[in-house]
Biopython code that builds the backbone (N, CA, C, O; Angstrom):
import numpy as np
from Bio.PDB.StructureBuilder import StructureBuilder

atoms = [
    (1, "MET", "N", (71.158, 94.669, 120.752)),
    (1, "MET", "CA", (72.586, 94.548, 120.618)),
    (1, "MET", "C", (73.030, 95.272, 119.344)),
    (1, "MET", "O", (72.401, 95.142, 118.293)),
    (2, "LYS", "N", (74.115, 96.029, 119.451)),
    (2, "LYS", "CA", (74.609, 96.806, 118.321)),
    (2, "LYS", "C", (75.418, 95.923, 117.373)),
    (2, "LYS", "O", (76.243, 95.120, 117.809)),
    (3, "TYR", "N", (75.170, 96.081, 116.073)),
    (3, "TYR", "CA", (75.897, 95.339, 115.044)),
    (3, "TYR", "C", (77.346, 95.810, 114.993)),
    (3, "TYR", "O", (77.617, 97.010, 115.035)),
    (4, "ARG", "N", (78.262, 94.872, 114.903)),
    (4, "ARG", "CA", (79.676, 95.204, 114.736)),
    (4, "ARG", "C", (80.194, 94.451, 113.519)),
    (4, "ARG", "O", (80.062, 93.231, 113.426)),
    (5, "ALA", "N", (80.776, 95.180, 112.603)),
    (5, "ALA", "CA", (81.313, 94.567, 111.383)),
    (5, "ALA", "C", (82.433, 93.593, 111.733)),
    (5, "ALA", "O", (83.179, 93.807, 112.689)),
    (6, "HIS", "N", (82.544, 92.523, 110.952)),
    (6, "HIS", "CA", (83.587, 91.516, 111.175)),
    (6, "HIS", "C", (84.964, 92.144, 111.008)),
    (6, "HIS", "O", (85.226, 92.838, 110.025)),
    (7, "ARG", "N", (85.832, 91.897, 111.968)),
    (7, "ARG", "CA", (87.210, 92.395, 111.896)),
    (7, "ARG", "C", (88.117, 91.312, 111.330)),
    (7, "ARG", "O", (88.025, 90.141, 111.698)),
    (8, "TYR", "N", (88.994, 91.735, 110.425)),
    (8, "TYR", "CA", (89.940, 90.821, 109.796)),
    (8, "TYR", "C", (91.345, 91.132, 110.296)),
    (8, "TYR", "O", (91.776, 92.283, 110.230)),
    (9, "PRO", "N", (92.071, 90.126, 110.798)),
    (9, "PRO", "CA", (93.459, 90.390, 111.177)),
    (9, "PRO", "C", (94.288, 90.638, 109.920)),
    (9, "PRO", "O", (94.079, 89.995, 108.891)),
    (10, "THR", "N", (95.208, 91.556, 110.010)),
    (10, "THR", "CA", (96.088, 91.865, 108.889)),
    (10, "THR", "C", (97.360, 92.470, 109.442)),
    (10, "THR", "O", (97.454, 92.714, 110.645)),
    (11, "ARG", "N", (98.299, 92.707, 108.627)),
    (11, "ARG", "CA", (99.525, 93.415, 109.014)),
    (11, "ARG", "C", (99.970, 94.161, 107.769)),
    (11, "ARG", "O", (100.712, 93.636, 106.939)),
    (12, "PHE", "N", (99.496, 95.408, 107.655)),
    (12, "PHE", "CA", (99.728, 96.156, 106.432)),
    (12, "PHE", "C", (100.180, 97.576, 106.756)),
    (12, "PHE", "O", (99.505, 98.277, 107.509)),
    (13, "PRO", "N", (101.315, 98.014, 106.200)),
    (13, "PRO", "CA", (101.797, 99.371, 106.462)),
    (13, "PRO", "C", (100.988, 100.420, 105.696)),
    (13, "PRO", "O", (100.621, 100.222, 104.538)),
    (14, "VAL", "N", (100.723, 101.528, 106.365)),
    (14, "VAL", "CA", (100.010, 102.658, 105.766)),
    (14, "VAL", "C", (100.636, 103.947, 106.288)),
    (14, "VAL", "O", (101.470, 103.925, 107.193)),
    (15, "THR", "N", (100.225, 105.055, 105.713)),
    (15, "THR", "CA", (100.593, 106.369, 106.226)),
    (15, "THR", "C", (99.333, 107.018, 106.769)),
    (15, "THR", "O", (98.274, 106.968, 106.142)),
    (16, "VAL", "N", (99.457, 107.627, 107.937)),
    (16, "VAL", "CA", (98.332, 108.298, 108.574)),
    (16, "VAL", "C", (98.664, 109.783, 108.645)),
    (16, "VAL", "O", (99.703, 110.161, 109.188)),
    (17, "ASP", "N", (97.791, 110.628, 108.100)),
    (17, "ASP", "CA", (97.971, 112.078, 108.181)),
    (17, "ASP", "C", (97.209, 112.601, 109.387)),
    (17, "ASP", "O", (95.993, 112.436, 109.495)),
    (18, "ILE", "N", (97.951, 113.240, 110.299)),
    (18, "ILE", "CA", (97.351, 113.829, 111.494)),
    (18, "ILE", "C", (97.789, 115.283, 111.548)),
    (18, "ILE", "O", (98.966, 115.576, 111.755)),
    (19, "GLY", "N", (96.850, 116.184, 111.365)),
    (19, "GLY", "CA", (97.178, 117.603, 111.420)),
    (19, "GLY", "C", (98.250, 118.020, 110.433)),
    (19, "GLY", "O", (99.079, 118.873, 110.749)),
    (20, "GLY", "N", (98.250, 117.434, 109.240)),
    (20, "GLY", "CA", (99.205, 117.805, 108.207)),
    (20, "GLY", "C", (100.532, 117.063, 108.263)),
    (20, "GLY", "O", (101.398, 117.288, 107.418)),
    (21, "THR", "N", (100.706, 116.187, 109.239)),
    (21, "THR", "CA", (101.939, 115.418, 109.364)),
    (21, "THR", "C", (101.672, 113.956, 109.040)),
    (21, "THR", "O", (100.725, 113.365, 109.558)),
    (22, "GLY", "N", (102.505, 113.369, 108.184)),
    (22, "GLY", "CA", (102.376, 111.957, 107.839)),
    (22, "GLY", "C", (103.139, 111.087, 108.824)),
    (22, "GLY", "O", (104.319, 111.322, 109.086)),
    (23, "VAL", "N", (102.463, 110.080, 109.369)),
    (23, "VAL", "CA", (103.059, 109.162, 110.337)),
    (23, "VAL", "C", (102.887, 107.744, 109.805)),
    (23, "VAL", "O", (101.809, 107.380, 109.336)),
    (24, "ARG", "N", (103.942, 106.949, 109.878)),
    (24, "ARG", "CA", (103.843, 105.547, 109.452)),
    (24, "ARG", "C", (103.107, 104.750, 110.519)),
    (24, "ARG", "O", (103.287, 104.968, 111.717)),
    (25, "ALA", "N", (102.272, 103.820, 110.057)),
    (25, "ALA", "CA", (101.511, 102.964, 110.967)),
    (25, "ALA", "C", (101.348, 101.595, 110.322)),
    (25, "ALA", "O", (101.576, 101.424, 109.124)),
    (26, "VAL", "N", (100.952, 100.630, 111.133)),
    (26, "VAL", "CA", (100.650, 99.290, 110.642)),
    (26, "VAL", "C", (99.233, 98.952, 111.084)),
    (26, "VAL", "O", (98.908, 99.033, 112.269)),
    (27, "ILE", "N", (98.391, 98.572, 110.123)),
    (27, "ILE", "CA", (97.038, 98.123, 110.453)),
    (27, "ILE", "C", (97.151, 96.684, 110.937)),
    (27, "ILE", "O", (97.695, 95.832, 110.234)),
    (28, "THR", "N", (96.635, 96.406, 112.150)),
    (28, "THR", "CA", (96.693, 95.044, 112.688)),
    (28, "THR", "C", (95.347, 94.333, 112.611)),
    (28, "THR", "O", (95.292, 93.105, 112.673)),
    (29, "SER", "N", (94.273, 95.087, 112.479)),
    (29, "SER", "CA", (92.955, 94.501, 112.199)),
    (29, "SER", "C", (92.119, 95.573, 111.527)),
    (29, "SER", "O", (92.305, 96.769, 111.755)),
    (30, "ILE", "N", (91.183, 95.115, 110.684)),
    (30, "ILE", "CA", (90.384, 96.075, 109.927)),
    (30, "ILE", "C", (89.002, 95.507, 109.654)),
    (30, "ILE", "O", (88.825, 94.297, 109.511)),
    (31, "SER", "N", (88.031, 96.404, 109.584)),
    (31, "SER", "CA", (86.666, 96.063, 109.170)),
    (31, "SER", "C", (86.172, 97.223, 108.317)),
    (31, "SER", "O", (86.887, 98.207, 108.125)),
    (32, "SER", "N", (84.969, 97.110, 107.814)),
    (32, "SER", "CA", (84.423, 98.217, 107.025)),
    (32, "SER", "C", (84.204, 99.457, 107.889)),
    (32, "SER", "O", (84.199, 100.575, 107.374)),
    (33, "SER", "N", (84.023, 99.271, 109.194)),
    (33, "SER", "CA", (83.731, 100.409, 110.063)),
    (33, "SER", "C", (84.945, 100.991, 110.770)),
    (33, "SER", "O", (84.884, 102.128, 111.239)),
    (34, "GLY", "N", (86.048, 100.250, 110.864)),
    (34, "GLY", "CA", (87.196, 100.788, 111.579)),
    (34, "GLY", "C", (88.410, 99.895, 111.504)),
    (34, "GLY", "O", (88.422, 98.888, 110.796)),
    (35, "ALA", "N", (89.452, 100.289, 112.262)),
    (35, "ALA", "CA", (90.703, 99.541, 112.244)),
    (35, "ALA", "C", (91.464, 99.775, 113.536)),
    (35, "ALA", "O", (91.199, 100.724, 114.275)),
    (36, "CYS", "N", (92.417, 98.886, 113.790)),
    (36, "CYS", "CA", (93.362, 99.063, 114.884)),
    (36, "CYS", "C", (94.718, 99.348, 114.249)),
    (36, "CYS", "O", (95.164, 98.619, 113.364)),
    (37, "LEU", "N", (95.366, 100.411, 114.707)),
    (37, "LEU", "CA", (96.658, 100.823, 114.168)),
    (37, "LEU", "C", (97.736, 100.706, 115.231)),
    (37, "LEU", "O", (97.514, 101.074, 116.384)),
    (38, "ASN", "N", (98.897, 100.198, 114.855)),
    (38, "ASN", "CA", (100.093, 100.284, 115.690)),
    (38, "ASN", "C", (100.886, 101.458, 115.155)),
    (38, "ASN", "O", (101.239, 101.489, 113.976)),
    (39, "MET", "N", (101.172, 102.433, 116.022)),
    (39, "MET", "CA", (101.919, 103.607, 115.597)),
    (39, "MET", "C", (102.448, 104.349, 116.815)),
    (39, "MET", "O", (101.866, 104.300, 117.898)),
    (40, "GLN", "N", (103.574, 105.040, 116.609)),
    (40, "GLN", "CA", (104.125, 105.864, 117.674)),
    (40, "GLN", "C", (104.518, 107.209, 117.112)),
    (40, "GLN", "O", (105.222, 107.264, 116.103)),
    (41, "PRO", "N", (104.098, 108.277, 117.716)),
    (41, "PRO", "CA", (103.170, 108.285, 118.844)),
    (41, "PRO", "C", (101.746, 108.052, 118.355)),
    (41, "PRO", "O", (101.403, 108.389, 117.221)),
    (42, "ALA", "N", (100.935, 107.481, 119.209)),
    (42, "ALA", "CA", (99.526, 107.274, 118.858)),
    (42, "ALA", "C", (98.794, 108.614, 118.942)),
    (42, "ALA", "O", (99.140, 109.456, 119.770)),
    (43, "PRO", "N", (97.789, 108.815, 118.092)),
    (43, "PRO", "CA", (97.016, 110.058, 118.159)),
    (43, "PRO", "C", (96.149, 110.084, 119.415)),
    (43, "PRO", "O", (96.009, 109.075, 120.106)),
    (44, "LYS", "N", (95.580, 111.226, 119.693)),
    (44, "LYS", "CA", (94.712, 111.377, 120.864)),
    (44, "LYS", "C", (93.277, 110.977, 120.527)),
    (44, "LYS", "O", (92.824, 111.141, 119.394)),
    (45, "THR", "N", (92.577, 110.456, 121.517)),
    (45, "THR", "CA", (91.172, 110.104, 121.350)),
    (45, "THR", "C", (90.394, 111.336, 120.894)),
    (45, "THR", "O", (90.554, 112.422, 121.451)),
    (46, "GLY", "N", (89.556, 111.159, 119.881)),
    (46, "GLY", "CA", (88.751, 112.256, 119.349)),
    (46, "GLY", "C", (89.365, 112.955, 118.149)),
    (46, "GLY", "O", (88.664, 113.674, 117.437)),
    (47, "GLN", "N", (90.662, 112.762, 117.904)),
    (47, "GLN", "CA", (91.307, 113.395, 116.750)),
    (47, "GLN", "C", (90.784, 112.809, 115.449)),
    (47, "GLN", "O", (90.431, 111.632, 115.381)),
    (48, "MET", "N", (90.740, 113.637, 114.425)),
    (48, "MET", "CA", (90.424, 113.186, 113.072)),
    (48, "MET", "C", (91.747, 112.925, 112.362)),
    (48, "MET", "O", (92.736, 113.621, 112.592)),
    (49, "LEU", "N", (91.752, 111.921, 111.502)),
    (49, "LEU", "CA", (92.953, 111.606, 110.740)),
    (49, "LEU", "C", (92.553, 111.089, 109.370)),
    (49, "LEU", "O", (91.390, 110.772, 109.120)),
    (50, "THR", "N", (93.533, 111.011, 108.497)),
    (50, "THR", "CA", (93.318, 110.457, 107.160)),
    (50, "THR", "C", (94.295, 109.316, 106.958)),
    (50, "THR", "O", (95.506, 109.488, 107.092)),
    (51, "LEU", "N", (93.759, 108.151, 106.635)),
    (51, "LEU", "CA", (94.569, 106.973, 106.365)),
    (51, "LEU", "C", (94.841, 106.937, 104.870)),
    (51, "LEU", "O", (93.910, 106.958, 104.065)),
    (52, "ARG", "N", (96.127, 106.882, 104.493)),
    (52, "ARG", "CA", (96.496, 106.828, 103.074)),
    (52, "ARG", "C", (96.962, 105.425, 102.726)),
    (52, "ARG", "O", (97.824, 104.852, 103.391)),
    (53, "HIS", "N", (96.375, 104.892, 101.675)),
    (53, "HIS", "CA", (96.753, 103.567, 101.172)),
    (53, "HIS", "C", (96.789, 103.655, 99.656)),
    (53, "HIS", "O", (95.777, 103.987, 99.038)),
    (54, "THR", "N", (97.915, 103.369, 99.049)),
    (54, "THR", "CA", (98.148, 103.537, 97.611)),
    (54, "THR", "C", (97.627, 104.909, 97.194)),
    (54, "THR", "O", (98.120, 105.919, 97.696)),
    (55, "ASN", "N", (96.661, 104.977, 96.305)),
    (55, "ASN", "CA", (96.158, 106.271, 95.826)),
    (55, "ASN", "C", (94.831, 106.662, 96.454)),
    (55, "ASN", "O", (94.111, 107.494, 95.901)),
    (56, "THR", "N", (94.496, 106.081, 97.594)),
    (56, "THR", "CA", (93.218, 106.386, 98.238)),
    (56, "THR", "C", (93.435, 106.992, 99.617)),
    (56, "THR", "O", (94.483, 106.823, 100.239)),
    (57, "ARG", "N", (92.419, 107.694, 100.068)),
    (57, "ARG", "CA", (92.434, 108.311, 101.401)),
    (57, "ARG", "C", (91.109, 107.989, 102.078)),
    (57, "ARG", "O", (90.047, 108.023, 101.457)),
    (58, "HIS", "N", (91.198, 107.673, 103.374)),
    (58, "HIS", "CA", (90.004, 107.346, 104.148)),
    (58, "HIS", "C", (90.030, 108.157, 105.438)),
    (58, "HIS", "O", (90.980, 108.062, 106.215)),
    (59, "VAL", "N", (88.990, 108.953, 105.666)),
    (59, "VAL", "CA", (88.887, 109.787, 106.860)),
    (59, "VAL", "C", (88.390, 108.928, 108.014)),
    (59, "VAL", "O", (87.516, 108.079, 107.838)),
    (60, "ALA", "N", (88.957, 109.158, 109.202)),
    (60, "ALA", "CA", (88.566, 108.381, 110.376)),
    (60, "ALA", "C", (88.701, 109.233, 111.635)),
    (60, "ALA", "O", (89.397, 110.248, 111.654)),
    (61, "LYS", "N", (88.016, 108.788, 112.680)),
    (61, "LYS", "CA", (88.091, 109.436, 113.989)),
    (61, "LYS", "C", (88.682, 108.439, 114.977)),
    (61, "LYS", "O", (88.322, 107.262, 114.973)),
    (62, "VAL", "N", (89.593, 108.918, 115.826)),
    (62, "VAL", "CA", (90.210, 108.064, 116.837)),
    (62, "VAL", "C", (89.200, 107.841, 117.961)),
    (62, "VAL", "O", (88.740, 108.792, 118.592)),
    (63, "LYS", "N", (88.860, 106.572, 118.204)),
    (63, "LYS", "CA", (87.884, 106.218, 119.237)),
    (63, "LYS", "C", (88.549, 105.879, 120.563)),
    (63, "LYS", "O", (87.974, 106.113, 121.626)),
    (64, "TRP", "N", (89.758, 105.329, 120.505)),
    (64, "TRP", "CA", (90.533, 105.028, 121.708)),
    (64, "TRP", "C", (92.008, 105.012, 121.325)),
    (64, "TRP", "O", (92.356, 104.823, 120.160)),
    (65, "ALA", "N", (92.868, 105.213, 122.319)),
    (65, "ALA", "CA", (94.306, 105.205, 122.048)),
    (65, "ALA", "C", (95.082, 104.818, 123.300)),
    (65, "ALA", "O", (94.698, 105.155, 124.420)),
    (66, "THR", "N", (96.184, 104.101, 123.084)),
    (66, "THR", "CA", (97.155, 103.816, 124.136)),
    (66, "THR", "C", (98.463, 104.450, 123.685)),
    (66, "THR", "O", (98.473, 105.261, 122.759)),
    (67, "GLU", "N", (99.547, 104.093, 124.320)),
    (67, "GLU", "CA", (100.835, 104.692, 123.969)),
    (67, "GLU", "C", (101.253, 104.409, 122.530)),
    (67, "GLU", "O", (101.847, 105.263, 121.872)),
    (68, "ASP", "N", (100.938, 103.195, 122.039)),
    (68, "ASP", "CA", (101.403, 102.821, 120.703)),
    (68, "ASP", "C", (100.327, 102.211, 119.806)),
    (68, "ASP", "O", (100.647, 101.657, 118.755)),
    (69, "LYS", "N", (99.061, 102.303, 120.203)),
    (69, "LYS", "CA", (97.958, 101.767, 119.399)),
    (69, "LYS", "C", (96.796, 102.744, 119.390)),
    (69, "LYS", "O", (96.637, 103.566, 120.293)),
    (70, "ALA", "N", (95.983, 102.630, 118.338)),
    (70, "ALA", "CA", (94.784, 103.466, 118.250)),
    (70, "ALA", "C", (93.688, 102.699, 117.528)),
    (70, "ALA", "O", (93.946, 101.990, 116.555)),
    (71, "GLY", "N", (92.476, 102.847, 118.012)),
    (71, "GLY", "CA", (91.307, 102.296, 117.339)),
    (71, "GLY", "C", (90.606, 103.428, 116.617)),
    (71, "GLY", "O", (90.300, 104.455, 117.223)),
    (72, "ILE", "N", (90.344, 103.252, 115.320)),
    (72, "ILE", "CA", (89.736, 104.317, 114.526)),
    (72, "ILE", "C", (88.420, 103.848, 113.926)),
    (72, "ILE", "O", (88.213, 102.657, 113.695)),
    (73, "ALA", "N", (87.535, 104.807, 113.678)),
    (73, "ALA", "CA", (86.257, 104.543, 113.008)),
    (73, "ALA", "C", (86.239, 105.332, 111.707)),
    (73, "ALA", "O", (86.417, 106.550, 111.711)),
    (74, "PHE", "N", (86.023, 104.635, 110.592)),
    (74, "PHE", "CA", (85.988, 105.289, 109.287)),
    (74, "PHE", "C", (84.690, 106.060, 109.104)),
    (74, "PHE", "O", (83.628, 105.637, 109.560)),
    (75, "SER", "N", (84.796, 107.209, 108.422)),
    (75, "SER", "CA", (83.617, 108.023, 108.138)),
    (75, "SER", "C", (83.731, 108.566, 106.717)),
    (75, "SER", "O", (84.482, 109.513, 106.481)),
    (76, "PRO", "N", (83.006, 107.988, 105.774)),
    (76, "PRO", "CA", (82.022, 106.907, 105.873)),
    (76, "PRO", "C", (82.722, 105.551, 105.962)),
    (76, "PRO", "O", (83.930, 105.464, 105.741)),
    (77, "PRO", "N", (81.966, 104.484, 106.289)),
    (77, "PRO", "CA", (82.559, 103.143, 106.321)),
    (77, "PRO", "C", (83.167, 102.780, 104.965)),
    (77, "PRO", "O", (82.757, 103.304, 103.929)),
    (78, "LEU", "N", (84.151, 101.875, 104.988)),
    (78, "LEU", "CA", (84.803, 101.443, 103.752)),
    (78, "LEU", "C", (83.865, 100.584, 102.911)),
    (78, "LEU", "O", (83.070, 99.804, 103.435)),
    (79, "SER", "N", (83.977, 100.745, 101.601)),
    (79, "SER", "CA", (83.257, 99.854, 100.687)),
    (79, "SER", "C", (83.958, 98.495, 100.714)),
    (79, "SER", "O", (85.101, 98.399, 101.160)),
    (80, "LYS", "N", (83.296, 97.467, 100.248)),
    (80, "LYS", "CA", (83.894, 96.125, 100.194)),
    (80, "LYS", "C", (85.179, 96.126, 99.359)),
    (80, "LYS", "O", (86.176, 95.554, 99.800)),
    (81, "PRO", "N", (85.197, 96.755, 98.152)),
    (81, "PRO", "CA", (86.451, 96.787, 97.381)),
    (81, "PRO", "C", (87.588, 97.518, 98.116)),
    (81, "PRO", "O", (88.735, 97.075, 98.065)),
    (82, "ALA", "N", (87.283, 98.624, 98.791)),
    (82, "ALA", "CA", (88.322, 99.360, 99.525)),
    (82, "ALA", "C", (88.857, 98.524, 100.686)),
    (82, "ALA", "O", (90.064, 98.489, 100.925)),
    (83, "LEU", "N", (87.966, 97.857, 101.400)),
    (83, "LEU", "CA", (88.372, 96.980, 102.497)),
    (83, "LEU", "C", (89.276, 95.863, 101.982)),
    (83, "LEU", "O", (90.321, 95.588, 102.571)),
    (84, "ASP", "N", (88.882, 95.227, 100.896)),
    (84, "ASP", "CA", (89.672, 94.129, 100.335)),
    (84, "ASP", "C", (91.036, 94.596, 99.837)),
    (84, "ASP", "O", (92.016, 93.863, 99.969)),
    (85, "ARG", "N", (91.125, 95.800, 99.266)),
    (85, "ARG", "CA", (92.421, 96.321, 98.809)),
    (85, "ARG", "C", (93.394, 96.430, 99.978)),
    (85, "ARG", "O", (94.574, 96.105, 99.838)),
    (86, "ILE", "N", (92.909, 96.882, 101.120)),
    (86, "ILE", "CA", (93.785, 97.007, 102.283)),
    (86, "ILE", "C", (94.072, 95.630, 102.885)),
    (86, "ILE", "O", (95.219, 95.328, 103.213)),
    (87, "ARG", "N", (93.053, 94.804, 103.029)),
    (87, "ARG", "CA", (93.224, 93.464, 103.617)),
    (87, "ARG", "C", (94.225, 92.620, 102.857)),
    (87, "ARG", "O", (95.072, 91.956, 103.455)),
    (88, "PHE", "N", (94.129, 92.646, 101.537)),
    (88, "PHE", "CA", (94.951, 91.763, 100.724)),
    (88, "PHE", "C", (96.154, 92.451, 100.099)),
    (88, "PHE", "O", (96.888, 91.823, 99.336)),
    (89, "GLY", "N", (96.376, 93.727, 100.405)),
    (89, "GLY", "CA", (97.537, 94.428, 99.882)),
    (89, "GLY", "C", (97.488, 94.649, 98.392)),
    (89, "GLY", "O", (98.501, 94.503, 97.708)),
    (90, "VAL", "N", (96.317, 95.002, 97.874)),
    (90, "VAL", "CA", (96.150, 95.207, 96.438)),
    (90, "VAL", "C", (96.077, 96.698, 96.165)),
    (90, "VAL", "O", (95.374, 97.433, 96.859)),
    (91, "ASN", "N", (96.815, 97.146, 95.141)),
    (91, "ASN", "CA", (96.798, 98.570, 94.815)),
    (91, "ASN", "C", (95.618, 98.919, 93.908)),
    (91, "ASN", "O", (94.862, 98.039, 93.498)),
    (92, "GLN", "N", (95.468, 100.188, 93.605)),
    (92, "GLN", "CA", (94.340, 100.686, 92.809)),
    (92, "GLN", "C", (94.250, 100.063, 91.426)),
    (92, "GLN", "O", (93.148, 99.880, 90.908)),
    (93, "ILE", "N", (95.369, 99.738, 90.823)),
    (93, "ILE", "CA", (95.370, 99.247, 89.453)),
    (93, "ILE", "C", (95.018, 97.762, 89.403)),
    (93, "ILE", "O", (94.700, 97.236, 88.337)),
    (94, "GLY", "N", (95.072, 97.098, 90.530)),
    (94, "GLY", "CA", (94.708, 95.688, 90.572)),
    (94, "GLY", "C", (95.872, 94.753, 90.815)),
    (94, "GLY", "O", (95.689, 93.538, 90.890)),
    (95, "GLY", "N", (97.072, 95.309, 90.941)),
    (95, "GLY", "CA", (98.226, 94.466, 91.232)),
    (95, "GLY", "C", (98.490, 94.395, 92.724)),
    (95, "GLY", "O", (97.979, 95.212, 93.491)),
    (96, "HIS", "N", (99.282, 93.426, 93.132)),
    (96, "HIS", "CA", (99.617, 93.284, 94.543)),
    (96, "HIS", "C", (100.754, 94.225, 94.903)),
    (96, "HIS", "O", (101.670, 94.433, 94.108)),
    (97, "THR", "N", (100.695, 94.796, 96.106)),
    (97, "THR", "CA", (101.760, 95.671, 96.565)),
    (97, "THR", "C", (102.832, 94.887, 97.304)),
    (97, "THR", "O", (103.908, 95.423, 97.569)),
    (98, "ARG", "N", (102.565, 93.629, 97.644)),
    (98, "ARG", "CA", (103.550, 92.785, 98.304)),
    (98, "ARG", "C", (104.004, 91.707, 97.328)),
    (98, "ARG", "O", (103.202, 91.223, 96.529)),
    (99, "PRO", "N", (105.277, 91.324, 97.379)),
    (99, "PRO", "CA", (105.719, 90.244, 96.493)),
    (99, "PRO", "C", (105.042, 88.933, 96.873)),
    (99, "PRO", "O", (104.827, 88.660, 98.053)),
    (100, "ARG", "N", (104.716, 88.143, 95.895)),
    (100, "ARG", "CA", (104.092, 86.838, 96.106)),
    (100, "ARG", "C", (105.092, 85.758, 95.731)),
    (100, "ARG", "O", (105.778, 85.875, 94.716)),
    (101, "LYS", "N", (105.183, 84.704, 96.542)),
    (101, "LYS", "CA", (106.067, 83.582, 96.223)),
    (101, "LYS", "C", (105.380, 82.686, 95.212)),
    (101, "LYS", "O", (104.189, 82.393, 95.319)),
    (102, "ILE", "N", (106.150, 82.260, 94.234)),
    (102, "ILE", "CA", (105.625, 81.380, 93.194)),
    (102, "ILE", "C", (106.544, 80.172, 93.105)),
    (102, "ILE", "O", (107.765, 80.315, 93.161)),
    (103, "GLY", "N", (105.976, 79.001, 92.967)),
    (103, "GLY", "CA", (106.779, 77.791, 92.824)),
    (103, "GLY", "C", (106.659, 76.893, 94.036)),
    (103, "GLY", "O", (105.778, 77.064, 94.878)),
    (104, "PHE", "N", (107.569, 75.926, 94.105)),
    (104, "PHE", "CA", (107.528, 74.927, 95.162)),
    (104, "PHE", "C", (108.716, 75.109, 96.092)),
    (104, "PHE", "O", (109.799, 75.518, 95.673)),
    (105, "ALA", "N", (108.489, 74.796, 97.368)),
    (105, "ALA", "CA", (109.588, 74.838, 98.337)),
    (105, "ALA", "C", (110.485, 73.632, 98.091)),
    (105, "ALA", "O", (109.987, 72.545, 97.802)),
    (106, "GLY", "N", (111.768, 73.800, 98.199)),
    (106, "GLY", "CA", (112.686, 72.718, 97.896)),
    (106, "GLY", "C", (113.217, 72.118, 99.069)),
    (106, "GLY", "O", (114.012, 71.183, 98.978)),
]
sb = StructureBuilder()
sb.init_structure("model")
sb.init_model(0)
sb.init_chain("A")
sb.init_seg("    ")
for serial, (resi, resn, name, xyz) in enumerate(atoms, 1):
    if name == "N":
        sb.init_residue(resn, " ", resi, " ")
    sb.init_atom(name, np.array(xyz, "f"), 0.0, 1.0, " ", f" {name:<3s}", serial, name[0])
structure = sb.get_structure()
């Protein structure tokens, strides 16, 4: 049986470069080996793309695609810190890219 890295559900906006064009996408699940993207139009199966997140870039190949979703495989796989930055919305400097609520609900 082939090993499959654990997938983490998430909802994080990124930019995907396909053939020199930047397209907005949302990562809906991610692992060290790949991710599922919601985007329109979805890229074609077999296309290479670059996922941009804060100041980093990750090369990936499209393994499957529907009208508005694509499954990608990272090459090379993401390191644990890179995976966590995307999963938790943390930028390169160590701060959060999403606002965090502080305090008590009233």
